[in-house]
C-alpha positions in Angstrom: 109.5 -263.4 23.6 107.8 -263.3 20.2 104.1 -262.8 19.8 103.8 -266.3 18.4 105.7 -267.9 21.3 103.7 -265.9 23.8 100.5 -267.1 22.2 101.7 -270.7 22.2 102.6 -270.4 25.9 99.2 -268.9 26.7 97.4 -271.8 25.0 99.6 -274.2 26.9 98.8 -272.5 30.2 95.1 -272.7 29.4 95.4 -276.4 28.9 97.4 -276.7 32.1 94.6 -275.0 34.1 92.0 -277.2 32.4 93.9 -280.3 33.6 93.9 -279.2 37.2 91.1 -280.3 39.6 88.4 -278.0 41.0 87.7 -279.1 44.6 84.2 -278.6 45.9 82.3 -278.3 49.2 78.9 -277.2 50.3 75.9 -278.0 48.1 76.4 -279.2 44.5 76.8 -276.3 42.1 73.8 -277.3 40.0 71.6 -277.1 43.1 73.2 -273.9 44.6 71.5 -270.6 45.1 74.9 -268.9 45.5 78.6 -269.9 45.1 82.0 -268.9 46.3 85.2 -269.4 44.3 88.2 -269.8 46.5 91.7 -269.1 45.3 94.8 -270.5 47.2 98.1 -268.8 47.7 101.4 -269.4 46.0 102.8 -272.8 47.0 99.6 -273.9 48.6 96.7 -275.9 47.3 93.0 -275.9 46.6 92.5 -278.2 49.5 94.2 -275.7 51.8 91.8 -272.8 50.9 88.8 -275.1 50.7 89.3 -275.9 54.4 88.0 -272.4 55.1 84.6 -273.4 53.8 83.8 -275.3 57.0 83.6 -271.9 58.8 81.6 -270.3 56.0 78.9 -272.9 55.2 75.4 -271.6 54.6 72.3 -273.2 53.1 72.4 -273.2 49.3 76.1 -272.1 49.1 78.5 -274.0 46.8 82.3 -273.7 47.2 84.7 -274.2 44.3 88.4 -274.2 44.8 90.5 -274.5 41.6 94.1 -275.8 41.7 96.8 -273.6 40.1 99.3 -275.4 37.9 102.5 -276.0 39.9 100.8 -274.3 42.9 101.1 -270.7 41.5 98.8 -268.4 39.5 101.7 -266.3 38.1 105.5 -266.6 38.5 106.7 -263.2 39.9 105.6 -261.1 42.8 102.4 -259.1 42.4 104.4 -255.8 42.5 106.6 -256.8 39.5 105.9 -255.1 36.2 102.7 -256.6 34.7 104.5 -257.8 31.6 106.8 -260.0 33.7 103.8 -262.0 34.8 102.3 -262.5 31.3 100.9 -264.6 29.9 100.5 -266.5 33.2 98.3 -263.8 34.6 96.0 -263.7 31.6 95.6 -267.4 31.7 94.8 -267.4 35.4 92.2 -264.7 34.9 90.8 -266.7 32.0 90.5 -269.7 34.3 88.6 -267.7 36.8 86.4 -266.2 34.2 85.5 -269.7 32.9 84.5 -270.8 36.4 82.2 -267.8 36.7 80.7 -268.3 33.3 79.9 -271.9 34.1 78.1 -270.8 37.3 76.2 -268.2 35.3 75.2 -270.8 32.7 73.9 -272.9 35.6 71.5 -270.1 36.6 73.4 -268.0 39.1 73.7 -264.2 38.7 77.0 -262.6 39.4 75.4 -260.9 42.4 75.1 -264.4 43.9 78.8 -265.2 43.3 81.5 -264.5 45.8 85.2 -264.4 45.2 87.7 -265.2 47.9 91.5 -265.5 47.8 94.5 -265.5 50.1 97.9 -264.1 49.3 98.6 -264.6 45.6 95.0 -265.9 45.2 93.8 -262.8 47.0 95.6 -260.6 44.6 94.1 -262.6 41.7 90.6 -262.3 43.0 90.9 -258.5 43.5 92.4 -258.0 40.1 89.7 -260.1 38.5 87.0 -258.1 40.2 88.6 -254.8 39.4 88.7 -255.7 35.7 85.2 -257.1 35.5 83.1 -254.0 35.7 80.5 -256.2 37.4 78.5 -256.2 40.7 79.5 -259.3 42.8 78.0 -260.8 45.9 81.2 -260.0 47.7 85.0 -260.0 47.1 87.3 -261.0 49.9 91.0 -260.2 49.4 92.9 -261.7 52.3 96.6 -260.6 52.4 96.3 -259.5 48.8 96.3 -256.4 46.5 95.5 -255.4 43.0 98.4 -256.5 40.8 101.2 -254.3 39.5 103.8 -251.8 40.7 102.9 -248.8 42.9 100.9 -246.1 41.1 100.4 -248.3 38.0 97.9 -246.9 35.5 94.5 -248.4 36.3 92.1 -248.2 33.4 89.5 -250.5 35.0 85.8 -250.2 34.0 83.5 -248.9 36.7 80.6 -251.1 37.7 81.4 -252.8 41.0 78.3 -250.8 42.1 78.2 -251.4 45.8 80.0 -254.8 45.8 81.2 -255.5 49.4 85.0 -255.9 49.4 87.0 -257.0 52.3 90.7 -256.1 52.3 92.3 -257.8 55.3 96.0 -257.7 55.9 98.6 -257.3 58.6 100.3 -254.0 58.9 103.5 -256.0 59.0 102.9 -258.6 56.3 106.3 -259.6 54.8 104.8 -260.0 51.3 102.1 -257.4 51.0 103.1 -253.8 51.8 100.5 -251.7 53.7 100.7 -249.1 51.0 99.6 -251.6 48.4 96.5 -252.6 50.4 95.7 -248.9 50.9 96.1 -248.3 47.1 93.8 -251.2 46.4 91.2 -249.7 48.7 91.3 -246.4 46.8 91.2 -248.1 43.4 88.3 -250.4 44.3 86.3 -247.6 46.0 86.7 -245.5 42.8 85.1 -248.3 40.9 82.0 -248.2 43.1 82.9 -251.0 45.6 82.0 -250.7 49.3 85.4 -251.4 50.8 86.1 -252.6 54.3 89.8 -252.1 54.9 91.2 -253.9 57.9 94.8 -253.7 58.9 95.8 -256.0 61.8 98.8 -255.1 64.0 101.8 -257.5 63.7 99.8 -260.6 62.6 102.1 -261.6 59.8 100.9 -263.4 56.6 97.8 -265.3 57.7 94.0 -265.5 57.8 92.5 -264.5 61.2 89.3 -264.9 63.1 88.1 -261.4 62.5 88.3 -261.8 58.8 86.3 -265.0 58.9 83.6 -263.3 61.1 83.5 -260.4 58.6 83.0 -262.7 55.7 80.3 -264.6 57.5 78.5 -261.3 58.2 78.6 -260.4 54.4 77.2 -263.8 53.6 74.5 -263.4 56.2 73.5 -260.0 54.8 73.5 -261.2 51.2 72.0 -264.7 51.7 70.2 -264.7 55.0 70.1 -267.7 57.2 
């Protein structure tokens, strides 16, 4: 693919993202004292992941769940060579960055913004956080991993600076190898994150009660009652 055609595709993808809805729950974003961006998995929907907000509600917390075009953030598995997922990955990261920037313009610091994703959305949230060089309120990667083949070069900026990160995954997940979750833990810890790695025996590809309780505890510590 030529540079020109790649640029054209990237611009088309940005427009496709802009035309997708952002579903919301909790308090309105302009009245929020904190916010959580929730990213759905491949083939799922913003409504699916936003349903989790009912278990995470807290005073002053806004929830935003963007919909990915065609139900996917990027076309190939997260372990594929990075180039094979471009420019879809860059467009998805740009969409997430735009949502964050809008919240910051509305008065929230990044330390009051939480990122949560499941499956492909979990990988996107973790990759975004790793590339950000920023302290976040918390990052919750549920059945996800930083993106790229094993032992990919990771030239991420440091700066997560104590960000609580939950990595929750089954030890028998059919899509996310345990080794990739463990590599993510090493990478994010090296960037300054406080990583809580939880591997659940034989649970498959799903979100479980312990993960929800752990997220609630992080919110409680960060935001109080």
